MDTraj code that builds the backbone (N, CA, C; nanometers):
import mdtraj as md
import numpy as np

residues = "MET SER ASN ALA ALA GLU LEU ALA SER ARG ILE GLU ALA LEU GLU ILE GLN ILE ALA HIS GLN ASP ALA THR VAL GLU ALA LEU ASN GLN VAL ILE THR SER GLN TRP LYS GLN ILE ASP ILE LEU THR ARG GLN MET ALA ARG LEU THR ASP ARG ILE ALA ALA ALA GLU GLN SER ILE PRO SER THR PRO GLY ASN GLU PRO PRO PRO PRO HIS TYR".split()
xyz = np.array([
    [5.8580, -0.9841, 0.2660],
    [5.7419, -1.0004, 0.3689],
    [5.7788, -1.0914, 0.4266],
    [5.6942, -1.1531, 0.5014],
    [5.7183, -1.2807, 0.6036],
    [5.5568, -1.3808, 0.5906],
    [5.5525, -1.5320, 0.6003],
    [5.4219, -1.5835, 0.5466],
    [5.3276, -1.4522, 0.6537],
    [5.3740, -1.4708, 0.8119],
    [5.2491, -1.4255, 0.8431],
    [5.1858, -1.3144, 0.8301],
    [5.2973, -1.1838, 0.7477],
    [5.2450, -1.0821, 0.7264],
    [5.2098, -1.0745, 0.6067],
    [5.2267, -1.1606, 0.4995],
    [5.1498, -1.2316, 0.3187],
    [4.9733, -1.2437, 0.3980],
    [5.0084, -1.2807, 0.5122],
    [4.8613, -1.4330, 0.5873],
    [4.7785, -1.3004, 0.6363],
    [4.8140, -1.2609, 0.6765],
    [4.7377, -1.0972, 0.7233],
    [4.6934, -1.0148, 0.6350],
    [4.7897, -1.0213, 0.5190],
    [4.7396, -0.8964, 0.4242],
    [4.6020, -0.9258, 0.3435],
    [4.6373, -1.0858, 0.2841],
    [4.5377, -1.1831, 0.2364],
    [4.4139, -1.1783, 0.3030],
    [4.4540, -1.1286, 0.4441],
    [4.2969, -1.2518, 0.5181],
    [4.2097, -1.0780, 0.5805],
    [4.3286, -0.9529, 0.5380],
    [4.2270, -0.7989, 0.5648],
    [4.2055, -0.7840, 0.4057],
    [4.2440, -0.8447, 0.3087],
    [4.1973, -0.7511, 0.2130],
    [4.0691, -0.8552, 0.1524],
    [4.0388, -0.9909, 0.2304],
    [3.9375, -1.0970, 0.1845],
    [3.7910, -1.0144, 0.2730],
    [3.8518, -0.9494, 0.4105],
    [3.7973, -0.9055, 0.5301],
    [3.6758, -0.7835, 0.4628],
    [3.7695, -0.7010, 0.3802],
    [3.7189, -0.5840, 0.3044],
    [3.6232, -0.6029, 0.2037],
    [3.6711, -0.7209, 0.1080],
    [3.5663, -0.7237, 0.0157],
    [3.4270, -0.7723, 0.0851],
    [3.4279, -0.8970, 0.1342],
    [3.3317, -0.9093, 0.2433],
    [3.2834, -0.8408, 0.2872],
    [3.3203, -0.6892, 0.3112],
    [3.2152, -0.6077, 0.3994],
    [3.1305, -0.5179, 0.2399],
    [3.2383, -0.5126, 0.1399],
    [3.1125, -0.4910, 0.0455],
    [3.0618, -0.5572, 0.0047],
    [3.0832, -0.6833, -0.0232],
    [2.9719, -0.7987, -0.0368],
    [2.8542, -0.7310, 0.0411],
    [2.8534, -0.7304, 0.1582],
    [2.7489, -0.6926, 0.2653],
    [2.7152, -0.5762, 0.2528],
    [2.6981, -0.5076, 0.2001],
    [2.6802, -0.3809, 0.1764],
    [2.5885, -0.3734, 0.0487],
    [2.6657, -0.4476, -0.0846],
    [2.6085, -0.4602, -0.1683],
    [2.5111, -0.5553, -0.1811],
    [2.4632, -0.6804, -0.0582],
    [2.3770, -0.7500, -0.0728],
    [2.2212, -0.6580, 0.0056],
    [2.2921, -0.6191, 0.0742],
    [2.2071, -0.5339, 0.1304],
    [2.1478, -0.3940, 0.1110],
    [2.2149, -0.3511, -0.0215],
    [2.1074, -0.2617, -0.0815],
    [2.0632, -0.2816, -0.1844],
    [2.1447, -0.4155, -0.2334],
    [2.0227, -0.4718, -0.3257],
    [1.8674, -0.4933, -0.3058],
    [1.8865, -0.6189, -0.1964],
    [1.8149, -0.6156, -0.0791],
    [1.6532, -0.5384, -0.0731],
    [1.7120, -0.3963, -0.0279],
    [1.6457, -0.3386, -0.0209],
    [1.5482, -0.2843, -0.1503],
    [1.6314, -0.3143, -0.2391],
    [1.5756, -0.2546, -0.3850],
    [1.4842, -0.3589, -0.3793],
    [1.4631, -0.4623, -0.3866],
    [1.4112, -0.5386, -0.4074],
    [1.2948, -0.5347, -0.3598],
    [1.2890, -0.5247, -0.2195],
    [1.2187, -0.5261, -0.1510],
    [1.0830, -0.4185, -0.2322],
    [1.1396, -0.2795, -0.1815],
    [1.0968, -0.1974, -0.2859],
    [1.0227, -0.1752, -0.3739],
    [1.0800, -0.2954, -0.5192],
    [1.0300, -0.3615, -0.5937],
    [0.8696, -0.4170, -0.5653],
    [0.9474, -0.5111, -0.5077],
    [0.7680, -0.6069, -0.4560],
    [0.6614, -0.5443, -0.3940],
    [0.6750, -0.3880, -0.3188],
    [0.5505, -0.2798, -0.2875],
    [0.5251, -0.2500, -0.3878],
    [0.6190, -0.1867, -0.4760],
    [0.5444, -0.1079, -0.5761],
    [0.4733, -0.2568, -0.6734],
    [0.5459, -0.3525, -0.6909],
    [0.4250, -0.4819, -0.7810],
    [0.3272, -0.4751, -0.6968],
    [0.3374, -0.4898, -0.5609],
    [0.2055, -0.5041, -0.5184],
    [0.0753, -0.4064, -0.5658],
    [0.1871, -0.2744, -0.5475],
    [0.0429, -0.1727, -0.6339],
    [-0.0660, -0.2062, -0.6953],
    [0.0784, -0.1997, -0.7788],
    [0.0240, -0.2305, -0.9298],
    [-0.0606, -0.3304, -0.9639],
    [-0.0074, -0.3999, -0.9237],
    [-0.1602, -0.5694, -0.8798],
    [-0.2751, -0.5196, -0.8795],
    [-0.2787, -0.3977, -0.7649],
    [-0.3912, -0.3816, -0.7380],
    [-0.4965, -0.3087, -0.7749],
    [-0.4175, -0.2181, -0.8736],
    [-0.4724, -0.1201, -0.9786],
    [-0.5180, -0.1482, -1.0224],
    [-0.3757, -0.2944, -1.1184],
    [-0.4840, -0.3263, -1.2659],
    [-0.5821, -0.4742, -1.2116],
    [-0.6310, -0.5203, -1.0980],
    [-0.7659, -0.5737, -1.0540],
    [-0.8615, -0.4521, -1.0685],
    [-0.8437, -0.3661, -1.0229],
    [-0.9487, -0.1906, -0.9931],
    [-0.9553, -0.2219, -1.1414],
    [-0.8943, -0.1996, -1.2266],
    [-0.8835, -0.1313, -1.3571],
    [-0.9678, -0.2382, -1.4554],
    [-0.9378, -0.3680, -1.4304],
    [-1.0052, -0.4442, -1.4932],
    [-1.1832, -0.4760, -1.4167],
    [-1.1415, -0.4017, -1.3252],
    [-1.3135, -0.4263, -1.2454],
    [-1.3914, -0.3249, -1.3112],
    [-1.3313, -0.2288, -1.3247],
    [-1.3927, -0.1267, -1.3772],
    [-1.3872, -0.1249, -1.4949],
    [-1.3449, -0.2033, -1.5704],
    [-1.3684, -0.1895, -1.7516],
    [-1.4342, -0.3038, -1.7636],
    [-1.4606, -0.4458, -1.6686],
    [-1.5671, -0.5139, -1.7056],
    [-1.7180, -0.4466, -1.6965],
    [-1.6896, -0.3716, -1.5005],
    [-1.8427, -0.2898, -1.5746],
    [-1.8712, -0.1998, -1.6646],
    [-1.8269, -0.1792, -1.7179],
    [-1.8351, -0.0451, -1.8531],
    [-1.8481, -0.1311, -1.9713],
    [-1.8120, -0.2638, -1.9961],
    [-1.8549, -0.3496, -2.0445],
    [-1.9755, -0.3922, -2.0923],
    [-2.0177, -0.4191, -1.9742],
    [-2.1531, -0.4537, -1.9197],
    [-2.2454, -0.3262, -1.9641],
    [-2.2266, -0.2039, -1.9227],
    [-2.3673, -0.1561, -1.9111],
    [-2.2947, -0.0694, -2.1036],
    [-2.2361, -0.1743, -2.1669],
    [-2.3130, -0.1418, -2.3172],
    [-2.3400, -0.1904, -2.3601],
    [-2.4557, -0.1764, -2.5162],
    [-2.5263, -0.2509, -2.5028],
    [-2.4294, -0.3536, -2.6075],
    [-2.5108, -0.5075, -2.6166],
    [-2.4336, -0.6166, -2.6856],
    [-2.5109, -0.5804, -2.8306],
    [-2.6267, -0.5763, -2.8632],
    [-2.6753, -0.5733, -2.9875],
    [-2.6879, -0.4062, -3.0686],
    [-2.5936, -0.3487, -3.0929],
    [-2.6117, -0.2588, -3.1825],
    [-2.7322, -0.2450, -3.2934],
    [-2.7604, -0.3925, -3.3002],
    [-2.8471, -0.3920, -3.4024],
    [-3.0056, -0.3428, -3.3604],
    [-2.9895, -0.3080, -3.2441],
    [-3.1399, -0.2554, -3.1891],
    [-3.1508, -0.0859, -3.1717],
    [-3.0854, -0.0751, -3.1799],
    [-3.0285, 0.1296, -3.2208],
    [-3.0902, 0.1650, -3.3465],
    [-3.1426, 0.3245, -3.2830],
    [-3.1870, 0.3518, -3.4319],
    [-3.0880, 0.4226, -3.4992],
    [-3.0398, 0.4367, -3.6807],
    [-2.9545, 0.4624, -3.7226],
    [-2.9286, 0.5932, -3.7025],
    [-2.7968, 0.6527, -3.7516],
    [-2.8002, 0.7964, -3.6518],
    [-2.8614, 0.9014, -3.7712],
    [-2.8562, 1.0060, -3.7227],
    [-2.9574, 1.1124, -3.8165],
    [-2.9162, 1.1152, -3.8757],
    [-2.8061, 1.1424, -3.9419],
    [-2.6957, 1.1285, -4.1381],
    [-2.6820, 1.0265, -4.1843],
    [-2.7905, 0.9043, -4.1408],
    [-2.7723, 0.7940, -4.2051],
    [-2.8152, 0.7607, -4.3385],
])
top = md.Topology()
chain = top.add_chain()
for i, resn in enumerate(residues, 1):
    res = top.add_residue(resn, chain, resSeq=i)
    for name in ("N", "CA", "C"):
        top.add_atom(name, md.element.get_by_symbol(name[0]), res)
traj = md.Trajectory(xyz[None], top)
C-alpha cells in the first residue's frame, strides 16, 4: 500500500470516527435537554407541594393542650 493510499485510508477512518462521535454528542444533547425539562417540571411540583404542606401545617392547632382528651382517655 502506498503512502497516499494509507494516508487516505487513515483519513477516512478518522472521518468515520468523527461522524460517530457527532451522532453520539447529538444523542447525549437530546437526553440532557429532556432531563432539564423533567427537572424543571419536578422543581415546580416540589415547590407547589411544599406550599401545600406549609398551608396544611398552619391549619393544624399548634398547642394540643387546649384540646379536650379523647373520650376513651
